[in-house]
C-alpha atoms as a printed R data frame, in Angstrom:
    type eleno elety resid chain resno       x       y       z
1   ATOM     1    CA   UNK     A     1  -7.712   2.994 -13.463
2   ATOM     2    CA   UNK     A     2 -10.103   5.939 -13.508
3   ATOM     3    CA   UNK     A     3  -8.636   7.530 -10.357
4   ATOM     4    CA   UNK     A     4  -5.202   7.668 -12.013
5   ATOM     5    CA   UNK     A     5  -6.624   9.136 -15.214
6   ATOM     6    CA   UNK     A     6  -8.391  11.833 -13.168
7   ATOM     7    CA   UNK     A     7  -5.190  12.671 -11.305
8   ATOM     8    CA   UNK     A     8  -6.524  11.456  -7.955
9   ATOM     9    CA   UNK     A     9  -9.702  11.547  -5.897
10  ATOM    10    CA   UNK     A    10 -11.255  14.347  -3.877
11  ATOM    11    CA   UNK     A    11 -12.729  11.788  -1.502
12  ATOM    12    CA   UNK     A    12 -13.673   8.204  -0.868
13  ATOM    13    CA   UNK     A    13 -16.892   7.193   0.888
14  ATOM    14    CA   UNK     A    14 -17.405   4.072   3.012
15  ATOM    15    CA   UNK     A    15 -21.050   3.074   3.287
16  ATOM    16    CA   UNK     A    16 -23.305   0.045   3.610
17  ATOM    17    CA   UNK     A    17 -22.974  -2.741   6.137
18  ATOM    18    CA   UNK     A    18 -19.224  -3.338   6.028
19  ATOM    19    CA   UNK     A    19 -18.280   0.267   5.220
20  ATOM    20    CA   UNK     A    20 -20.278   1.536   8.176
21  ATOM    21    CA   UNK     A    21 -19.461  -1.154  10.699
22  ATOM    22    CA   UNK     A    22 -15.992  -2.580  10.092
23  ATOM    23    CA   UNK     A    23 -13.148  -0.503  11.525
24  ATOM    24    CA   UNK     A    24 -10.631  -3.114  10.349
25  ATOM    25    CA   UNK     A    25 -11.986  -3.222   6.795
26  ATOM    26    CA   UNK     A    26 -11.968   0.575   6.475
27  ATOM    27    CA   UNK     A    27  -8.339   0.576   7.656
28  ATOM    28    CA   UNK     A    28  -7.358  -2.127   5.151
29  ATOM    29    CA   UNK     A    29  -9.053  -0.299   2.261
30  ATOM    30    CA   UNK     A    30  -7.612   3.075   3.279
31  ATOM    31    CA   UNK     A    31  -4.144   1.508   3.307
32  ATOM    32    CA   UNK     A    32  -4.650   0.538  -0.365
33  ATOM    33    CA   UNK     A    33  -5.739   4.116  -1.139
34  ATOM    34    CA   UNK     A    34  -2.494   5.631   0.156
35  ATOM    35    CA   UNK     A    35  -1.171   6.018  -3.400
36  ATOM    36    CA   UNK     A    36  -4.019   8.517  -3.939
37  ATOM    37    CA   UNK     A    37  -2.979  10.547  -0.909
38  ATOM    38    CA   UNK     A    38  -5.610   9.118   1.444
39  ATOM    39    CA   UNK     A    39  -4.448   9.103   5.052
40  ATOM    40    CA   UNK     A    40  -6.725   7.478   7.604
41  ATOM    41    CA   UNK     A    41  -6.968   8.909  11.119
42  ATOM    42    CA   UNK     A    42  -7.064   5.706  13.226
43  ATOM    43    CA   UNK     A    43  -8.808   7.436  16.168
44  ATOM    44    CA   UNK     A    44 -11.553   8.901  13.921
45  ATOM    45    CA   UNK     A    45 -11.974   5.514  12.255
46  ATOM    46    CA   UNK     A    46 -12.277   3.705  15.593
47  ATOM    47    CA   UNK     A    47 -14.790   6.281  16.835
48  ATOM    48    CA   UNK     A    48 -16.887   6.007  13.674
49  ATOM    49    CA   UNK     A    49 -16.626   9.696  12.789
50  ATOM    50    CA   UNK     A    50 -18.121  10.795   9.507
51  ATOM    51    CA   UNK     A    51 -14.805  12.348   8.384
52  ATOM    52    CA   UNK     A    52 -12.040   9.899   9.118
53  ATOM    53    CA   UNK     A    53  -9.072  11.167   7.148
54  ATOM    54    CA   UNK     A    54  -6.146  13.021   8.680
55  ATOM    55    CA   UNK     A    55  -6.188  16.831   8.308
56  ATOM    56    CA   UNK     A    56  -3.344  16.809   5.730
57  ATOM    57    CA   UNK     A    57  -4.796  13.996   3.596
58  ATOM    58    CA   UNK     A    58  -4.958  14.816  -0.136
59  ATOM    59    CA   UNK     A    59  -8.057  12.602  -0.436
60  ATOM    60    CA   UNK     A    60 -10.787  12.829   2.193
61  ATOM    61    CA   UNK     A    61 -12.156   9.605   3.713
62  ATOM    62    CA   UNK     A    62 -15.801   9.624   4.825
63  ATOM    63    CA   UNK     A    63 -18.202   7.129   6.395
64  ATOM    64    CA   UNK     A    64 -21.834   7.815   5.531
65  ATOM    65    CA   UNK     A    65 -24.605   5.750   7.089
66  ATOM    66    CA   UNK     A    66 -27.296   4.341   4.831
67  ATOM    67    CA   UNK     A    67 -30.680   2.793   5.379
68  ATOM    68    CA   UNK     A    68 -30.576   0.024   2.790
69  ATOM    69    CA   UNK     A    69 -33.872  -1.522   3.942
70  ATOM    70    CA   UNK     A    70 -35.652   1.830   3.480
71  ATOM    71    CA   UNK     A    71 -34.233   2.198  -0.049
72  ATOM    72    CA   UNK     A    72 -35.296  -1.338  -0.946
73  ATOM    73    CA   UNK     A    73 -38.805  -0.608   0.383
74  ATOM    74    CA   UNK     A    74 -39.027   2.671  -1.599
75  ATOM    75    CA   UNK     A    75 -37.886   1.004  -4.824
76  ATOM    76    CA   UNK     A    76 -40.267  -1.894  -4.291
77  ATOM    77    CA   UNK     A    77 -43.184   0.479  -3.749
78  ATOM    78    CA   UNK     A    78 -42.256   2.434  -6.887
79  ATOM    79    CA   UNK     A    79 -42.026  -0.749  -8.913
80  ATOM    80    CA   UNK     A    80 -45.322  -2.258  -7.824
81  ATOM    81    CA   UNK     A    81 -47.140   1.074  -8.115
82  ATOM    82    CA   UNK     A    82 -45.904   1.472 -11.700
83  ATOM    83    CA   UNK     A    83 -44.006   4.668 -10.969
84  ATOM    84    CA   UNK     A    84 -40.779   3.537 -12.631
85  ATOM    85    CA   UNK     A    85 -41.578   0.406 -14.578
86  ATOM    86    CA   UNK     A    86 -44.283  -1.724 -16.039
87  ATOM    87    CA   UNK     A    87 -45.485  -5.209 -15.179
88  ATOM    88    CA   UNK     A    88 -48.116  -7.712 -15.904
89  ATOM    89    CA   UNK     A    89 -49.177 -10.594 -13.687
90  ATOM    90    CA   UNK     A    90 -46.581 -13.347 -13.684
91  ATOM    91    CA   UNK     A    91 -43.875 -11.211 -15.290
92  ATOM    92    CA   UNK     A    92 -40.556  -9.920 -14.044
93  ATOM    93    CA   UNK     A    93 -40.303  -6.285 -13.049
94  ATOM    94    CA   UNK     A    94 -37.313  -4.081 -13.775
95  ATOM    95    CA   UNK     A    95 -36.921  -0.314 -13.487
96  ATOM    96    CA   UNK     A    96 -37.698   1.540 -16.711
97  ATOM    97    CA   UNK     A    97 -34.997   4.138 -16.123
98  ATOM    98    CA   UNK     A    98 -31.303   3.287 -16.175
99  ATOM    99    CA   UNK     A    99 -30.388   4.929 -12.900
100 ATOM   100    CA   UNK     A   100 -27.943   2.301 -11.644
101 ATOM   101    CA   UNK     A   101 -30.134   0.933  -8.853
102 ATOM   102    CA   UNK     A   102 -30.111  -2.759  -8.164
103 ATOM   103    CA   UNK     A   103 -32.734  -4.657 -10.113
104 ATOM   104    CA   UNK     A   104 -35.646  -6.152  -8.260
105 ATOM   105    CA   UNK     A   105 -37.508  -9.035  -9.832
106 ATOM   106    CA   UNK     A   106 -41.078  -9.839  -8.834
107 ATOM   107    CA   UNK     A   107 -43.025 -12.728 -10.230
108 ATOM   108    CA   UNK     A   108 -46.575 -13.877  -9.866
109 ATOM   109    CA   UNK     A   109 -49.510 -11.921  -8.519
110 ATOM   110    CA   UNK     A   110 -48.790  -8.893  -6.383
């Protein structure tokens, strides 16, 4: 595992729908990260604080809100405007750069 090869983690970030909204899921995941020195502060987790690790934790635990719909809209606009890919009518569209973003496929006339 990469975390073991690196000698641990500086921090772990919870984000997205479940990471932002599920106190129980964050607690379950943090429990599995204990071997990396992550110690969850249950009160900070329940309150939805951005930093939710205990002060002495070797690995910080964060919760960062995202706006997934906004990112999808931005990527869609970039794709259909030709800013990061190419397309022709009736063809699939994929980003030209390999930046790790989810692929968006569009077919037909836009």
